[in-house]
MIVODO-99088 format. One record per residue (C-alpha): x negated, y, z; residue in three letters. Coordinates in steps of 0.02 Angstrom, whole numbers, padded with zeros to 5 digits, always signed. Example, Ala and Ser with C-alpha at 12.3 -4.5 7.8 and 13.67 -1.06 7.14 Angstrom:
<atoms>
-00615-00225+00390ALA-00684-00053+00357SER
</atoms>
This chain:
<atoms>
+02526+03724-02607MET+02466+03821-02467LYS+02292+03768-02492LYS+02297+03821-02673ILE+02374+03983-02640ILE+02231+04018-02512PHE+02088+03980-02630ILE+02161+04089-02756LEU+02186+04233-02632LEU+01998+04205-02591VAL+01948+04211-02765ILE+02051+04376-02803MET+01975+04463-02653LEU+01804+04410-02705GLN+01853+04479-02880ALA+01884+04630-02821GLU+01748+04646-02683ALA+01606+04593-02797GLU+01607+04766-02912PRO+01588+04873-02760GLN+01438+04752-02700THR+01378+04754-02877SER+01371+04952-02887ILE+01283+04975-02720LYS+01167+04838-02760LEU+01128+04926-02933ILE+01104+05103-02840ALA+00983+05029-02738SER+00881+04946-02881LEU+00897+05092-02981ASP+00792+05185-02844GLY+00654+05056-02826GLU+00636+05064-03013ILE+00625+05253-03027HIS+00492+05251-02893SER+00382+05115-02982LEU+00407+05211-03142LYS+00335+05367-03045GLU+00184+05278-02970GLN+00133+05192-03138ILE+00139+05368-03209ILE+00032+05444-03080LYS-00092+05310-03114ASN-00107+05362-03291GLY+00006+05233-03377GLY+00163+05219-03469THR+00319+05133-03388PRO+00413+05028-03534GLU+00574+04936-03519GLU+00558+04741-03495TYR+00669+04627-03596TYR+00665+04445-03559PRO+00725+04404-03743ASN+00628+04550-03820LYS+00498+04435-03919LYS+00631+04308-03962TYR+00734+04453-04056ILE+00566+04546-04130GLU+00515+04393-04216SER+00703+04348-04270HIS+00761+04501-04323TYR+00614+04597-04379PRO+00706+04706-04513ASN+00846+04775-04383ALA+00851+04943-04323SER+00791+04990-04145GLU+00979+05013-04108GLU+01026+04848-04164LYS+00888+04782-04067LYS+00946+04866-03907ARG+01118+04798-03933GLN+01046+04614-03959LEU+00958+04635-03797MET+01095+04675-03712GLN+01201+04537-03778LYS+01061+04409-03719TYR+01052+04492-03562GLY+01225+04447-03541ARG+01205+04280-03586ALA+01066+04245-03470ASP+01180+04319-03322SER+01292+04184-03360LYS+01146+04043-03340SER+01098+03953-03205GLY+01153+03808-03058ILE+01313+03792-03036PHE+01428+03697-02887MET+01603+03669-02895GLY+01756+03560-02815ILE+01871+03446-02909ASN+02050+03377-02901ALA+02125+03254-03012GLY+02268+03139-03047TYR+02258+02975-03149GLY+02322+02782-03157SER+02229+02605-03146LEU+02301+02472-03223PHE+02248+02265-03183ASN+02331+02149-03281ASP+02299+01957-03236TYR+02338+01804-03324ILE+02279+01644-03253ASP+02176+01548-03365GLY+02150+01672-03509HIS+01978+01683-03519TYR+01974+01482-03530ASN+02114+01484-03652GLN+02032+01609-03766THR+01836+01557-03758THR+01827+01369-03778THR+01885+01227-03885THR+01862+01086-03739ILE+02024+01030-03687ASP+01984+01007-03502ASP+01918+01188-03484LEU+02050+01249-03608LYS+02172+01196-03483ASN+02107+01244-03313GLN+02195+01366-03204ARG+02163+01436-03027THR+02334+01421-02996GLY+02356+01544-02848VAL+02450+01675-02910LEU+02604+01689-03021ASN+02566+01757-03184SER+02556+01864-03294PRO+02537+01992-03163LEU+02534+02184-03191LYS+02477+02308-03073LEU+02470+02494-03060GLN+02409+02618-02943SER+02440+02813-02959ASN+02298+02904-02881LEU+02259+03086-02832TYR+02066+03107-02832MET+01955+03233-02749PHE+01779+03273-02768GLY+01644+03384-02828GLY+01508+03430-02947LYS+01335+03497-02978LEU+01219+03543-03118GLY+01150+03681-03223TYR+01212+03775-03372GLN+01128+03883-03511SER+01209+04000-03637PHE+01126+04048-03791PHE+01211+04189-03812ASN+01386+04266-03733PRO+01497+04142-03825TYR+01407+03972-03846PHE+01320+03869-03706GLY+01293+03689-03639ALA+01289+03622-03480ARG+01215+03453-03391ILE+01297+03394-03223TYR+01333+03267-03092GLY+01510+03233-03045ASP+01610+03122-02917ALA+01784+03079-02858MET+01856+02973-02742ILE+02039+02928-02709SER+02146+02799-02602THR+02318+02744-02655GLY+02450+02611-02668ASN+02446+02460-02789ILE+02628+02419-02854LYS+02672+02268-02956ASN+02738+02351-03115LYS+02879+02221-03136ASP+02986+02287-02969ASP+02886+02435-02918GLY+02843+02344-02740THR+02701+02395-02655LYS+02594+02244-02634ILE+02421+02319-02558GLY+02302+02476-02564SER+02153+02528-02660VAL+01992+02632-02642ILE+01917+02698-02815TYR+01773+02791-02837MET+01708+02873-03013LEU+01528+02958-03023GLY+01463+03008-03188ALA+01308+03118-03269LEU+01390+03237-03408ASN+01343+03341-03542LEU+01458+03477-03615ASP+01463+03613-03732LEU+01539+03773-03681LEU+01644+03901-03784VAL+01695+04074-03716GLU+01761+04235-03778MET+01767+04396-03681PRO+01927+04483-03615LEU+01855+04647-03565ASP+01703+04750-03639ARG+01593+04733-03480ARG+01589+04554-03518TYR+01644+04489-03352ARG+01814+04392-03378TYR+01812+04251-03501PHE+01930+04129-03569VAL+01863+03981-03655GLY+01847+03778-03659GLY+01724+03650-03650TYR+01706+03474-03728PHE+01575+03330-03693GLY+01526+03154-03651ILE+01510+03067-03483GLY+01409+02914-03432PHE+01452+02843-03260GLY+01503+02710-03148ALA+01658+02643-03062MET+01688+02545-02912ILE+01854+02483-02849LEU+01895+02398-02685LEU+02070+02325-02652ASP+02159+02270-02489SER+02331+02161-02483ALA+02495+02188-02376ASP+02494+01988-02342LYS+02680+01978-02323GLU+02724+02081-02484LYS+02618+01969-02580MET+02692+01802-02534LYS+02825+01811-02679PRO+02683+01825-02803LEU+02599+01649-02729LEU+02626+01481-02819LYS+02585+01412-02635ASP+02627+01512-02487THR+02497+01429-02370SER+02360+01537-02460TYR+02327+01714-02423SER+02170+01849-02449SER+02131+02007-02390ASP+02112+02071-02570ASN+02251+02060-02700VAL+02138+02040-02861LEU+01975+02120-02824TRP+01844+02123-02681ASN+01739+02218-02772THR+01731+02296-02949LEU+01591+02396-03025LEU+01575+02437-03198GLN+01504+02568-03313VAL+01628+02696-03368ASP+01618+02800-03542TYR+01701+02963-03545THR+01741+03115-03661PHE+01780+03276-03571ASN+01898+03419-03629ALA+01970+03558-03571GLY+02005+03750-03551VAL+01926+03864-03431ALA+01939+04046-03362PHE+01780+04142-03299THR+01805+04281-03153ILE+01672+04413-03140ASN+01537+04290-03220THR+01514+04186-03067LYS+01683+04108-03042ASN+01755+03980-03161ARG+01926+03908-03149LEU+01944+03740-03258GLU+02088+03624-03310VAL+02036+03473-03397GLY+02033+03278-03441ALA+01911+03140-03424LYS+01967+03022-03567ILE+01896+02847-03562PRO+01830+02782-03722TRP+01753+02628-03662ASN+01697+02506-03510PHE+01560+02392-03487LEU+01559+02269-03351ARG+01387+02232-03273LEU+01431+02065-03185GLY+01431+02142-03027LEU+01593+02110-02976GLU+01688+01989-02848SER+01857+01923-02879PRO+01983+01899-02747ALA+01961+01732-02646LYS+02114+01646-02570TYR+02115+01523-02433GLN+02232+01406-02329ASN+02229+01356-02145ALA+02140+01181-02194SER+01999+01298-02261GLY+02032+01260-02441ASP+01986+01409-02557SER+02025+01463-02737LYS+01943+01600-02812THR+02021+01700-02948LEU+01911+01704-03117GLU+01862+01880-03149SER+01879+01879-03330LYS+02065+01843-03318ASP+02092+02009-03255ILE+02095+02163-03371GLU+02061+02344-03294PHE+02087+02492-03372LYS+02110+02670-03321ARG+02216+02818-03386SER+02163+02991-03430VAL+02111+03105-03273ILE+02182+03250-03275TRP+02070+03369-03177THR+02074+03541-03106ALA+01916+03632-03037SER+01838+03774-02979TYR+01650+03820-02992ILE+01539+03940-02941TYR+01384+03996-03029LEU+01223+04038-02929PHE
</atoms>
């Protein structure tokens, strides 16, 4: 909580300091512009104002009055000031679920009795596991506003977390997990100004993300014994040595922009599909005699919940 308060104080102080810095910078630039105008006049030229969007406005609004065109140039100039490279930090919270049913894959995919009745026979099942995780990470990308109200962004983000694995039936901690999620995202942005100077905005975003996740788990061997059919077997892992799969996400949230450059977001990464790549290694159980039993990965169903996120983003 102290860290959050500190970050908010820094943002507020920066918000107060930036107008003064901007005024000094504008005054300096005005002096340089005035000097350049005088040099152009001395050389027999006529200085003209430059607007990056002038050609676009002239071609799309040919019948507009000069005053209307000037207003449009200012409006699109504000959109340009909200475009550029950005970097941010993320915090999040979500849950992971692993459900294991010994022999489930063979029972549902074959009609051959011998295969249908095959079991690994190492864990009592069904076994339902859950991990509630706090996550941290960052993002980097580029955003472009078409006008002061609508824009789009493309960016990569990554989050990492560690936490406990618990048996959902009795809440017993039986191990720990490391979870990483990275994605390439494309979002649409919507903002409405809160002041006439177009420095403060409230809005939202929605989009999609395509990424990958990796999960590594570690077993508490003593706590795992009640879950074993034969306690002479043990493993360093609970269900997974490694699990790597594609993660498809809907992104959505609300945002508040301070002084154009600072953006606070609260949102969600909503899973809508997963794709296993076959790059997975289930847990391997062994006994003192060297006998081993490896879990069938397709007997394990992995899911994740919505990941709720809070972000601070700075626009360069």
